[in-house]
N, CA and C atoms as an extended XYZ file, in Angstrom:
549
Properties=species:S:1:pos:R:3:atomname:S:1:resname:S:1:resid:I:1 pbc="F F F"
N       114.632        4.942     -122.172 N   MET     1
C       114.555        5.302     -123.380 CA  MET     1
C       113.389        5.013     -124.391 C   MET     1
N       112.882        6.293     -124.937 N   GLN     2
C       111.626        5.896     -125.965 CA  GLN     2
C       111.923        5.965     -127.129 C   GLN     2
N       111.389        4.961     -128.056 N   THR     3
C       111.405        5.211     -129.486 CA  THR     3
C       110.198        5.697     -129.951 C   THR     3
N       110.034        5.945     -131.566 N   GLU     4
C       108.657        6.553     -132.012 CA  GLU     4
C       107.448        5.070     -131.547 C   GLU     4
N       107.669        3.733     -131.482 N   SER     5
C       106.999        2.909     -131.197 CA  SER     5
C       107.035        2.552     -129.747 C   SER     5
N       107.526        3.335     -128.488 N   GLY     6
C       107.446        3.018     -127.345 CA  GLY     6
C       108.818        2.672     -126.808 C   GLY     6
N       108.810        2.474     -125.683 N   PHE     7
C       110.209        1.677     -124.712 CA  PHE     7
C       110.843        1.167     -125.500 C   PHE     7
N       112.135        1.271     -125.562 N   TYR     8
C       113.191        0.812     -126.186 CA  TYR     8
C       113.500       -0.564     -125.629 C   TYR     8
N       113.400       -0.805     -124.178 N   GLY     9
C       114.121       -1.782     -123.501 CA  GLY     9
C       113.460       -3.188     -123.867 C   GLY     9
N       111.926       -3.333     -124.545 N   TRP    10
C       111.599       -4.366     -125.030 CA  TRP    10
C       112.293       -5.324     -125.957 C   TRP    10
N       112.986       -4.303     -126.763 N   ARG    11
C       113.969       -4.956     -127.843 CA  ARG    11
C       115.171       -5.997     -127.435 C   ARG    11
N       115.891       -5.156     -126.628 N   PRO    12
C       116.951       -6.059     -125.922 CA  PRO    12
C       116.368       -7.122     -125.131 C   PRO    12
N       115.192       -6.920     -124.360 N   LEU    13
C       114.522       -8.124     -123.505 CA  LEU    13
C       114.162       -9.019     -124.552 C   LEU    13
N       113.560       -8.865     -125.905 N   SER    14
C       113.382       -9.833     -126.917 CA  SER    14
C       114.512      -10.691     -127.094 C   SER    14
N       115.692      -10.084     -127.170 N   GLY    15
C       117.029      -10.903     -127.653 CA  GLY    15
C       117.278      -11.724     -126.576 C   GLY    15
N       117.024      -11.283     -125.218 N   ALA    16
C       117.842      -12.142     -124.195 CA  ALA    16
C       116.825      -13.206     -124.076 C   ALA    16
N       115.409      -12.808     -124.416 N   ILE    17
C       114.546      -14.081     -124.189 CA  ILE    17
C       114.694      -15.202     -125.385 C   ILE    17
N       115.006      -14.724     -126.640 N   LEU    18
C       115.436      -15.700     -127.014 CA  LEU    18
C       116.807      -16.762     -126.813 C   LEU    18
N       117.885      -15.674     -126.349 N   THR    19
C       118.983      -16.516     -125.940 CA  THR    19
C       118.676      -17.394     -124.659 C   THR    19
N       117.607      -17.167     -123.742 N   PHE    20
C       117.395      -17.891     -122.821 CA  PHE    20
C       116.840      -19.205     -123.293 C   PHE    20
N       115.947      -19.045     -124.108 N   LEU    21
C       115.167      -20.375     -124.836 CA  LEU    21
C       116.140      -21.145     -125.485 C   LEU    21
N       116.725      -20.798     -126.415 N   VAL    22
C       117.564      -21.695     -127.167 CA  VAL    22
C       118.890      -22.080     -126.174 C   VAL    22
N       119.456      -21.139     -125.367 N   GLY    23
C       120.465      -21.771     -124.214 CA  GLY    23
C       120.068      -22.860     -123.533 C   GLY    23
N       119.171      -22.586     -122.745 N   SER    24
C       118.303      -23.660     -121.721 CA  SER    24
C       117.796      -25.043     -122.411 C   SER    24
N       117.328      -24.684     -123.566 N   GLY    25
C       116.705      -25.781     -124.186 CA  GLY    25
C       117.814      -26.551     -124.769 C   GLY    25
N       118.994      -26.179     -125.067 N   ILE    26
C       120.307      -27.157     -125.160 CA  ILE    26
C       120.929      -27.409     -124.231 C   ILE    26
N       121.371      -26.534     -123.177 N   PHE    27
C       122.196      -26.560     -121.904 CA  PHE    27
C       121.478      -27.685     -120.775 C   PHE    27
N       120.294      -27.202     -120.680 N   PHE    28
C       119.618      -28.265     -119.921 CA  PHE    28
C       118.975      -29.078     -120.123 C   PHE    28
N       118.060      -29.205     -121.332 N   TYR    29
C       117.010      -30.072     -121.530 CA  TYR    29
C       117.400      -31.176     -122.733 C   TYR    29
N       118.436      -30.710     -123.737 N   SER    30
C       118.553      -31.860     -124.631 CA  SER    30
C       119.927      -32.382     -124.615 C   SER    30
N       120.918      -32.355     -123.269 N   TYR    31
C       122.014      -33.274     -123.163 CA  TYR    31
C       121.428      -34.753     -122.791 C   TYR    31
N       120.478      -34.793     -122.180 N   GLY    32
C       120.384      -36.269     -121.796 CA  GLY    32
C       119.483      -36.875     -122.738 C   GLY    32
N       118.949      -36.368     -123.970 N   VAL    33
C       118.297      -36.816     -125.270 CA  VAL    33
C       119.537      -37.427     -126.190 C   VAL    33
N       120.660      -37.135     -126.064 N   PHE    34
C       121.618      -37.394     -126.699 CA  PHE    34
C       122.472      -38.870     -126.077 C   PHE    34
N       122.437      -39.027     -124.545 N   LEU    35
C       123.098      -39.901     -123.673 CA  LEU    35
C       122.837      -41.327     -124.504 C   LEU    35
N       121.552      -41.647     -124.559 N   PRO    36
C       121.520      -43.061     -125.127 CA  PRO    36
C       121.891      -43.115     -126.813 C   PRO    36
N       121.924      -42.256     -127.397 N   PHE    37
C       122.473      -42.562     -128.726 CA  PHE    37
C       124.063      -42.415     -128.471 C   PHE    37
N       124.552      -41.521     -128.199 N   MET    38
C       126.206      -41.775     -127.936 CA  MET    38
C       126.877      -42.916     -126.882 C   MET    38
N       126.061      -43.165     -126.057 N   SER    39
C       126.342      -44.156     -125.002 CA  SER    39
C       126.600      -45.548     -125.633 C   SER    39
N       125.419      -45.762     -126.400 N   THR    40
C       125.225      -46.873     -127.424 CA  THR    40
C       126.114      -47.061     -128.340 C   THR    40
N       126.446      -45.971     -129.247 N   GLU    41
C       127.604      -45.881     -130.393 CA  GLU    41
C       128.949      -46.416     -129.792 C   GLU    41
N       128.952      -45.727     -128.741 N   PHE    42
C       130.780      -45.664     -128.024 CA  PHE    42
C       130.653      -46.790     -127.152 C   PHE    42
N       129.656      -47.356     -126.508 N   GLY    43
C       129.740      -48.274     -125.184 CA  GLY    43
C       130.028      -47.670     -124.036 C   GLY    43
N       129.842      -45.908     -123.856 N   TRP    44
C       130.067      -45.392     -122.500 CA  TRP    44
C       129.044      -45.804     -121.703 C   TRP    44
N       129.451      -45.873     -120.241 N   GLY    45
C       128.798      -45.745     -119.455 CA  GLY    45
C       127.719      -44.560     -118.891 C   GLY    45
N       126.650      -44.778     -118.428 N   ARG    46
C       125.753      -43.582     -117.787 CA  ARG    46
C       126.492      -42.709     -117.131 C   ARG    46
N       127.390      -43.350     -115.857 N   ALA    47
C       128.091      -42.455     -115.144 CA  ALA    47
C       128.883      -41.522     -115.359 C   ALA    47
N       129.701      -41.929     -116.453 N   ALA    48
C       130.878      -41.460     -117.193 CA  ALA    48
C       130.253      -40.257     -118.125 C   ALA    48
N       129.173      -40.476     -118.911 N   THR    49
C       128.489      -39.251     -119.906 CA  THR    49
C       127.592      -38.234     -118.948 C   THR    49
N       127.135      -39.151     -117.924 N   GLY    50
C       126.426      -38.069     -116.928 CA  GLY    50
C       127.359      -37.099     -116.167 C   GLY    50
N       128.531      -37.663     -116.204 N   GLY    51
C       129.426      -36.808     -115.454 CA  GLY    51
C       129.857      -35.489     -116.083 C   GLY    51
N       129.867      -35.198     -117.473 N   ALA    52
C       130.118      -34.379     -118.143 CA  ALA    52
C       129.187      -32.694     -118.192 C   ALA    52
N       127.700      -33.604     -117.821 N   LEU    53
C       126.761      -32.553     -117.408 CA  LEU    53
C       127.156      -31.845     -116.067 C   LEU    53
N       127.818      -32.463     -114.887 N   SER    54
C       128.145      -32.123     -113.915 CA  SER    54
C       129.161      -31.135     -114.012 C   SER    54
N       130.206      -31.663     -114.908 N   VAL    55
C       131.484      -30.768     -115.226 CA  VAL    55
C       130.652      -29.542     -115.680 C   VAL    55
N       129.704      -29.574     -116.636 N   THR    56
C       129.068      -28.445     -117.310 CA  THR    56
C       128.545      -27.694     -116.317 C   THR    56
N       127.914      -27.940     -115.182 N   LEU    57
C       127.370      -26.998     -114.306 CA  LEU    57
C       128.387      -26.339     -113.493 C   LEU    57
N       129.576      -27.069     -113.048 N   LEU    58
C       130.460      -26.450     -112.372 CA  LEU    58
C       131.285      -25.267     -113.329 C   LEU    58
N       131.384      -25.547     -114.726 N   ALA    59
C       132.187      -24.700     -115.527 CA  ALA    59
C       131.101      -23.554     -115.631 C   ALA    59
N       130.065      -23.480     -115.795 N   PHE    60
C       128.615      -22.484     -115.742 CA  PHE    60
C       128.961      -21.958     -114.108 C   PHE    60
N       129.178      -22.569     -113.444 N   GLY    61
C       128.859      -21.396     -112.076 CA  GLY    61
C       130.390      -20.807     -111.074 C   GLY    61
N       131.260      -21.745     -111.445 N   LEU    62
C       132.364      -21.184     -110.913 CA  LEU    62
C       133.028      -19.808     -111.307 C   LEU    62
N       132.844      -19.377     -112.760 N   PRO    63
C       133.675      -18.131     -113.012 CA  PRO    63
C       132.577      -16.997     -112.987 C   PRO    63
N       131.230      -17.213     -111.987 N   SER    64
C       130.483      -16.258     -112.063 CA  SER    64
C       130.990      -14.936     -111.533 C   SER    64
N       132.204      -14.873     -110.590 N   PRO    65
C       132.674      -13.433     -109.839 CA  PRO    65
C       133.279      -12.981     -111.294 C   PRO    65
N       133.960      -13.436     -111.752 N   LEU    66
C       134.742      -13.134     -113.387 CA  LEU    66
C       133.900      -12.739     -114.403 C   LEU    66
N       132.593      -13.565     -114.708 N   ILE    67
C       131.558      -12.889     -115.506 CA  ILE    67
C       130.871      -11.545     -114.923 C   ILE    67
N       130.589      -11.363     -113.759 N   GLY    68
C       130.224      -10.360     -113.115 CA  GLY    68
C       131.135       -8.978     -113.647 C   GLY    68
N       132.447       -9.253     -113.266 N   ALA    69
C       133.225       -8.180     -113.567 CA  ALA    69
C       133.517       -7.886     -115.028 C   ALA    69
N       133.245       -9.084     -115.847 N   SER    70
C       133.490       -8.703     -117.326 CA  SER    70
C       132.337       -7.727     -117.784 C   SER    70
N       131.137       -8.150     -117.071 N   ILE    71
C       129.814       -7.584     -117.812 CA  ILE    71
C       130.046       -5.887     -117.445 C   ILE    71
N       130.459       -5.815     -115.874 N   SER    72
C       130.870       -4.278     -115.259 CA  SER    72
C       131.449       -3.659     -116.272 C   SER    72
N       132.396       -4.414     -116.822 N   ARG    73
C       133.792       -3.434     -117.730 CA  ARG    73
C       133.164       -3.635     -119.136 C   ARG    73
N       132.587       -4.392     -119.969 N   PHE    74
C       132.437       -4.311     -121.071 CA  PHE    74
C       131.230       -4.584     -121.571 C   PHE    74
N       130.181       -4.817     -120.611 N   GLY    75
C       128.709       -4.803     -120.811 CA  GLY    75
C       128.123       -6.007     -121.252 C   GLY    75
N       126.959       -6.266     -120.919 N   PRO    76
C       126.060       -7.357     -121.418 CA  PRO    76
C       126.264       -8.072     -122.696 C   PRO    76
N       126.203       -7.031     -123.849 N   ARG    77
C       126.244       -7.681     -124.998 CA  ARG    77
C       127.478       -8.305     -125.775 C   ARG    77
N       128.511       -7.860     -125.365 N   LEU    78
C       129.826       -8.304     -125.874 CA  LEU    78
C       129.851       -9.916     -125.033 C   LEU    78
N       129.449       -9.949     -123.853 N   ASN    79
C       129.478      -11.319     -122.995 CA  ASN    79
C       128.668      -12.267     -123.796 C   ASN    79
N       127.591      -11.805     -123.860 N   ILE    80
C       126.746      -12.541     -124.617 CA  ILE    80
C       127.063      -13.019     -126.006 C   ILE    80
N       127.652      -12.239     -126.450 N   ILE    81
C       128.118      -12.507     -127.955 CA  ILE    81
C       129.371      -13.640     -128.009 C   ILE    81
N       130.323      -13.182     -127.178 N   LEU    82
C       131.572      -14.070     -126.854 CA  LEU    82
C       131.056      -15.229     -125.976 C   LEU    82
N       130.377      -15.717     -125.224 N   GLY    83
C       129.995      -16.729     -124.478 CA  GLY    83
C       129.025      -17.616     -125.286 C   GLY    83
N       128.385      -17.088     -126.111 N   ASN    84
C       127.328      -17.933     -126.919 CA  ASN    84
C       128.031      -18.499     -128.150 C   ASN    84
N       129.195      -17.654     -128.592 N   SER    85
C       129.784      -18.269     -129.615 CA  SER    85
C       130.697      -19.367     -129.264 C   SER    85
N       131.303      -19.279     -127.906 N   LEU    86
C       132.107      -20.387     -127.082 CA  LEU    86
C       131.045      -21.652     -127.164 C   LEU    86
N       129.838      -21.559     -127.037 N   VAL    87
C       128.858      -22.697     -127.003 CA  VAL    87
C       128.487      -23.210     -127.899 C   VAL    87
N       128.620      -22.462     -129.115 N   GLY    88
C       128.367      -22.721     -130.260 CA  GLY    88
C       129.706      -23.502     -130.686 C   GLY    88
N       130.789      -23.230     -130.597 N   LEU    89
C       132.141      -24.068     -130.879 CA  LEU    89
C       132.102      -25.469     -130.154 C   LEU    89
N       131.641      -25.172     -128.722 N   GLY    90
C       131.445      -26.667     -128.373 CA  GLY    90
C       130.375      -27.665     -128.919 C   GLY    90
N       129.100      -26.852     -129.291 N   LEU    91
C       128.520      -27.844     -129.910 CA  LEU    91
C       128.863      -28.356     -131.238 C   LEU    91
N       129.717      -27.455     -132.085 N   VAL    92
C       130.298      -28.110     -133.315 CA  VAL    92
C       131.225      -29.302     -132.961 C   VAL    92
N       131.793      -28.737     -131.976 N   SER    93
C       133.018      -29.922     -131.380 CA  SER    93
C       132.331      -31.201     -130.959 C   SER    93
N       131.115      -31.246     -130.142 N   MET    94
C       130.596      -32.443     -130.130 CA  MET    94
C       130.258      -33.223     -130.994 C   MET    94
N       129.854      -32.633     -132.296 N   SER    95
C       129.414      -33.637     -133.322 CA  SER    95
C       130.950      -34.585     -133.950 C   SER    95
N       131.902      -34.215     -133.299 N   PHE    96
C       133.366      -34.752     -133.780 CA  PHE    96
C       133.541      -35.679     -132.390 C   PHE    96
N       132.906      -35.837     -131.189 N   ALA    97
C       133.262      -36.588     -130.052 CA  ALA    97
C       133.429      -38.066     -130.537 C   ALA    97
N       134.147      -38.386     -130.081 N   THR    98
C       134.525      -39.927     -130.047 CA  THR    98
C       134.727      -40.614     -128.735 C   THR    98
N       135.506      -40.017     -127.716 N   GLU    99
C       135.701      -40.434     -126.513 CA  GLU    99
C       135.151      -39.600     -125.528 C   GLU    99
N       135.008      -40.189     -124.154 N   VAL   100
C       134.382      -39.881     -123.107 CA  VAL   100
C       134.910      -38.415     -122.615 C   VAL   100
N       136.370      -38.400     -122.742 N   TRP   101
C       136.921      -37.120     -122.210 CA  TRP   101
C       136.599      -35.679     -123.352 C   TRP   101
N       136.240      -36.001     -124.315 N   GLN   102
C       135.942      -35.123     -125.218 CA  GLN   102
C       134.535      -34.322     -124.860 C   GLN   102
N       133.543      -35.408     -124.333 N   LEU   103
C       132.305      -34.867     -123.860 CA  LEU   103
C       132.913      -33.611     -122.626 C   LEU   103
N       133.616      -34.127     -121.862 N   TYR   104
C       133.985      -33.177     -120.837 CA  TYR   104
C       134.366      -31.868     -121.029 C   TYR   104
N       135.425      -31.939     -122.158 N   VAL   105
C       135.999      -30.753     -122.530 CA  VAL   105
C       134.886      -29.872     -123.334 C   VAL   105
N       134.341      -30.612     -124.473 N   PHE   106
C       133.361      -29.752     -125.351 CA  PHE   106
C       132.317      -29.476     -124.843 C   PHE   106
N       131.551      -30.299     -124.181 N   PHE   107
C       130.143      -30.264     -123.577 CA  PHE   107
C       130.320      -29.201     -121.862 C   PHE   107
N       131.388      -29.933     -121.233 N   GLY   108
C       131.617      -29.869     -119.909 CA  GLY   108
C       132.257      -27.975     -119.645 C   GLY   108
N       133.233      -27.997     -120.503 N   ILE   109
C       134.324      -26.699     -120.459 CA  ILE   109
C       133.496      -25.756     -121.302 C   ILE   109
N       133.767      -25.940     -122.620 N   LEU   110
C       133.330      -25.023     -123.657 CA  LEU   110
C       131.770      -24.406     -123.336 C   LEU   110
N       130.951      -25.473     -123.203 N   VAL   111
C       129.439      -25.345     -123.221 CA  VAL   111
C       129.025      -24.690     -121.919 C   VAL   111
N       130.011      -25.148     -120.930 N   GLY   112
C       129.242      -24.589     -119.347 CA  GLY   112
C       130.096      -23.083     -119.299 C   GLY   112
N       131.178      -23.107     -119.540 N   VAL   113
C       131.728      -21.513     -119.758 CA  VAL   113
C       130.726      -20.244     -120.633 C   VAL   113
N       130.904      -20.993     -121.794 N   GLY   114
C       129.844      -20.163     -122.638 CA  GLY   114
C       128.577      -19.765     -122.428 C   GLY   114
N       128.100      -20.698     -121.853 N   THR   115
C       126.612      -20.715     -121.113 CA  THR   115
C       126.497      -19.421     -119.991 C   THR   115
N       127.765      -19.831     -119.308 N   GLY   116
C       127.760      -18.594     -117.799 CA  GLY   116
C       128.080      -17.594     -118.486 C   GLY   116
N       129.002      -17.065     -119.347 N   PHE   117
C       129.349      -15.869     -119.813 CA  PHE   117
C       128.288      -15.543     -120.891 C   PHE   117
N       127.454      -16.021     -121.593 N   GLY   118
C       126.787      -15.859     -122.616 CA  GLY   118
C       125.065      -15.953     -122.212 C   GLY   118
N       124.470      -16.361     -121.213 N   MET   119
C       123.250      -16.453     -120.988 CA  MET   119
C       122.745      -16.062     -119.863 C   MET   119
N       122.847      -16.712     -118.345 N   TYR   120
C       122.155      -16.213     -117.166 CA  TYR   120
C       122.301      -14.826     -116.784 C   TYR   120
N       123.730      -14.687     -116.631 N   ILE   121
C       124.158      -13.554     -115.598 CA  ILE   121
C       123.713      -12.219     -116.709 C   ILE   121
N       124.450      -12.152     -117.888 N   PRO   122
C       124.240      -11.198     -118.732 CA  PRO   122
C       122.789      -10.972     -119.263 C   PRO   122
N       121.789      -11.977     -119.449 N   CYS   123
C       120.548      -11.646     -119.657 CA  CYS   123
C       120.125      -11.320     -118.647 C   CYS   123
N       119.956      -11.426     -117.584 N   THR   124
C       119.421      -11.070     -116.058 CA  THR   124
C       119.724       -9.241     -115.935 C   THR   124
N       121.226       -9.233     -116.424 N   THR   125
C       121.691       -7.918     -116.576 CA  THR   125
C       121.089       -6.989     -117.282 C   THR   125
N       120.767       -7.430     -118.527 N   VAL   126
C       119.876       -6.475     -119.664 CA  VAL   126
C       118.397       -6.273     -118.625 C   VAL   126
N       117.997       -7.151     -118.328 N   VAL   127
C       116.461       -6.616     -117.687 CA  VAL   127
C       116.839       -5.905     -116.511 C   VAL   127
N       117.824       -5.953     -115.784 N   ASN   128
C       118.180       -4.950     -114.587 CA  ASN   128
C       118.271       -3.538     -115.157 C   ASN   128
N       118.904       -3.285     -116.334 N   ASN   129
C       119.722       -2.353     -116.513 CA  ASN   129
C       118.415       -1.345     -117.644 C   ASN   129
N       117.352       -2.151     -118.035 N   TRP   130
C       116.401       -1.403     -119.091 CA  TRP   130
C       115.175       -1.302     -118.226 C   TRP   130
N       114.863       -1.998     -117.013 N   PHE   131
C       113.495       -2.168     -116.746 CA  PHE   131
C       113.426       -1.347     -115.014 C   PHE   131
N       112.880       -0.720     -115.035 N   VAL   132
C       112.362       -0.360     -113.300 CA  VAL   132
C       111.102       -0.429     -113.106 C   VAL   132
N       109.983        0.129     -113.649 N   LYS   133
C       108.396       -0.180     -113.400 CA  LYS   133
C       108.113       -1.618     -113.765 C   LYS   133
N       108.814       -1.964     -114.632 N   ARG   134
C       108.088       -3.403     -115.113 CA  ARG   134
C       109.293       -4.444     -115.000 C   ARG   134
N       110.140       -4.153     -114.136 N   GLN   135
C       111.117       -5.183     -113.878 CA  GLN   135
C       110.799       -6.582     -113.665 C   GLN   135
N       109.806       -6.906     -112.776 N   SER   136
C       109.227       -8.207     -112.074 CA  SER   136
C       108.602       -8.866     -113.521 C   SER   136
N       108.188       -7.894     -114.480 N   LEU   137
C       107.184       -8.686     -115.401 CA  LEU   137
C       108.508       -9.096     -116.434 C   LEU   137
N       109.480       -7.996     -116.527 N   ALA   138
C       110.452       -8.464     -117.770 CA  ALA   138
C       111.306       -9.565     -117.268 C   ALA   138
N       111.526       -9.682     -116.228 N   MET   139
C       112.174      -10.941     -115.287 CA  MET   139
C       111.442      -12.234     -115.315 C   MET   139
N       110.295      -12.262     -115.272 N   ALA   140
C       109.502      -13.394     -115.362 CA  ALA   140
C       109.184      -14.023     -116.588 C   ALA   140
N       108.932      -13.035     -117.654 N   LEU   141
C       109.176      -13.371     -119.156 CA  LEU   141
C       110.530      -13.936     -119.389 C   LEU   141
N       111.548      -13.321     -119.113 N   LEU   142
C       113.094      -14.081     -119.498 CA  LEU   142
C       112.919      -15.389     -118.857 C   LEU   142
N       112.945      -15.463     -117.435 N   LEU   143
C       113.136      -16.768     -117.266 CA  LEU   143
C       111.996      -18.162     -117.525 C   LEU   143
N       110.590      -17.317     -117.731 N   SER   144
C       110.147      -18.306     -118.304 CA  SER   144
C       110.182      -19.129     -119.806 C   SER   144
N       111.135      -18.261     -120.750 N   ALA   145
C       111.212      -18.580     -121.643 CA  ALA   145
C       112.367      -20.106     -121.582 C   ALA   145
N       113.468      -19.967     -120.526 N   GLY   146
C       113.991      -21.252     -120.098 CA  GLY   146
C       113.017      -22.545     -119.983 C   GLY   146
N       112.006      -22.207     -119.408 N   GLY   147
C       111.232      -23.622     -119.211 CA  GLY   147
C       110.637      -23.757     -120.587 C   GLY   147
N       110.399      -22.597     -121.530 N   MET   148
C       109.676      -22.806     -122.821 CA  MET   148
C       110.705      -23.724     -123.695 C   MET   148
N       112.048      -23.646     -123.470 N   GLY   149
C       113.226      -24.409     -123.863 CA  GLY   149
C       113.083      -25.824     -123.825 C   GLY   149
N       112.491      -26.046     -122.470 N   GLY   150
C       112.852      -27.032     -121.960 CA  GLY   150
C       111.397      -28.237     -122.782 C   GLY   150
N       110.521      -27.457     -123.020 N   PHE   151
C       109.010      -27.739     -123.972 CA  PHE   151
C       109.446      -28.064     -125.318 C   PHE   151
N       110.405      -26.917     -125.886 N   VAL   152
C       110.590      -27.085     -127.521 CA  VAL   152
C       111.404      -28.104     -127.589 C   VAL   152
N       112.701      -27.911     -127.220 N   PHE   153
C       113.715      -28.554     -127.820 CA  PHE   153
C       114.153      -30.239     -127.338 C   PHE   153
N       113.627      -30.859     -126.480 N   PRO   154
C       113.788      -32.224     -126.443 CA  PRO   154
C       113.079      -32.878     -127.539 C   PRO   154
N       111.691      -32.366     -127.788 N   PRO   155
C       111.011      -33.043     -128.885 CA  PRO   155
C       111.798      -33.072     -130.422 C   PRO   155
N       112.391      -31.546     -130.489 N   LEU   156
C       112.990      -31.260     -131.560 CA  LEU   156
C       114.334      -31.969     -131.685 C   LEU   156
N       114.843      -32.214     -130.614 N   VAL   157
C       116.359      -32.897     -130.613 CA  VAL   157
C       115.928      -34.575     -130.743 C   VAL   157
N       114.780      -35.070     -130.292 N   THR   158
C       114.407      -36.169     -130.522 CA  THR   158
C       114.200      -36.475     -132.039 C   THR   158
N       113.403      -35.558     -132.702 N   TRP   159
C       113.113      -35.828     -133.985 CA  TRP   159
C       114.384      -35.559     -134.906 C   TRP   159
N       115.390      -34.538     -134.552 N   LEU   160
C       116.825      -34.282     -135.397 CA  LEU   160
C       117.548      -35.806     -135.071 C   LEU   160
N       117.561      -36.462     -133.933 N   LEU   161
C       118.449      -37.226     -133.947 CA  LEU   161
C       117.762      -38.491     -134.899 C   LEU   161
N       116.503      -38.593     -134.994 N   SER   162
C       116.114      -39.958     -135.724 CA  SER   162
C       116.437      -39.819     -137.321 C   SER   162
N       116.146      -38.211     -137.658 N   SER   163
C       116.471      -37.693     -139.367 CA  SER   163
C       118.152      -37.846     -139.611 C   SER   163
N       118.797      -36.996     -138.702 N   VAL   164
C       120.103      -36.683     -139.450 CA  VAL   164
C       121.143      -37.593     -138.362 C   VAL   164
N       120.726      -38.072     -137.220 N   GLY   165
C       121.753      -38.883     -136.148 CA  GLY   165
C       122.371      -37.750     -135.430 C   GLY   165
N       123.100      -38.234     -134.552 N   TRP   166
C       123.552      -37.218     -133.757 CA  TRP   166
C       124.825      -36.565     -133.474 C   TRP   166
N       125.484      -36.622     -134.912 N   GLN   167
C       126.490      -35.780     -135.283 CA  GLN   167
C       125.695      -34.540     -135.993 C   GLN   167
N       124.918      -34.894     -137.112 N   GLY   168
C       123.951      -33.726     -137.498 CA  GLY   168
C       123.069      -33.028     -136.530 C   GLY   168
N       122.601      -33.857     -135.706 N   THR   169
C       122.177      -32.861     -134.637 CA  THR   169
C       122.724      -31.723     -133.839 C   THR   169
N       123.804      -32.015     -133.275 N   TRP   170
C       124.842      -31.214     -132.942 CA  TRP   170
C       125.039      -30.047     -133.793 C   TRP   170
N       125.370      -30.565     -135.009 N   LEU   171
C       125.615      -29.411     -135.950 CA  LEU   171
C       124.461      -28.366     -136.050 C   LEU   171
N       123.253      -29.036     -136.058 N   THR   172
C       122.161      -28.168     -136.270 CA  THR   172
C       121.724      -27.155     -135.122 C   THR   172
N       122.270      -27.782     -134.107 N   LEU   173
C       121.570      -26.745     -132.526 CA  LEU   173
C       122.818      -25.991     -132.418 C   LEU   173
N       124.217      -25.959     -133.330 N   ALA   174
C       125.249      -25.173     -133.457 CA  ALA   174
C       124.904      -23.881     -134.184 C   ALA   174
N       124.025      -24.521     -135.486 N   ALA   175
C       123.361      -23.585     -136.221 CA  ALA   175
C       122.465      -22.624     -135.732 C   ALA   175
N       121.575      -23.363     -135.001 N   VAL   176
C       120.493      -22.481     -134.182 CA  VAL   176
C       121.125      -21.524     -133.507 C   VAL   176
N       122.018      -22.002     -132.510 N   HIS   177
C       122.595      -21.194     -131.542 CA  HIS   177
C       123.597      -19.704     -132.040 C   HIS   177
N       124.326      -20.278     -133.151 N   PHE   178
C       124.986      -19.266     -133.673 CA  PHE   178
C       123.742      -18.225     -134.276 C   PHE   178
N       122.889      -18.736     -135.234 N   THR   179
C       121.810      -17.757     -135.729 CA  THR   179
C       121.090      -17.016     -134.494 C   THR   179
N       120.905      -17.430     -133.195 N   PHE   180
C       120.302      -16.315     -132.379 CA  PHE   180
C       121.368      -15.954     -131.781 C   PHE   180
N       122.428      -16.173     -131.574 N   THR   181
C       123.689      -15.257     -131.356 CA  THR   181
C       123.587      -14.115     -131.765 C   THR   181
N       123.314      -14.132     -133.394 N   VAL   182
C       123.603      -12.918     -134.143 CA  VAL   182
C       122.324      -12.299     -133.808 C   VAL   182
N       121.346      -12.561     -133.972 N   ILE   183
C       119.993      -11.855     -133.822 CA  ILE   183
C       120.126      -11.093     -132.586 C   ILE   183
């Protein structure tokens, strides 16, 4: 599809890139920055808190066939919006976590399932749906945004933790996530 300014596919790709940057930055690269703060405050062991990330990865990957079916039926846009809203809810909930089991539910399940529905599969579907000639370039741009999330978010989270504490940082990340979901 062409617009007056050129190929329209670059617009949805830009949204997918922002989703990947923010999602990867929070999902993969920021959780470990929180662990020392939360573990120290509540006396949690690293094995217990680290296990929540394992649950997150399982919750992210196991529903993939369901995610694919949902994208086929409703399209990637609705899945991105609903999935990222679930991630935002999980991040807000993390600001209230006081027990280890809450990490498993809020980050492990809500953020994991939400990321599965809202980031990887639907964003790569956007690229596959819009690009034929420059599909490799578009996919490379999308996937490199995930790495950029690892460059941007850990220092940002470290600064936020020292400025507003871990509860305020979770809320800030939720606000960022909700904002980029709307965009």
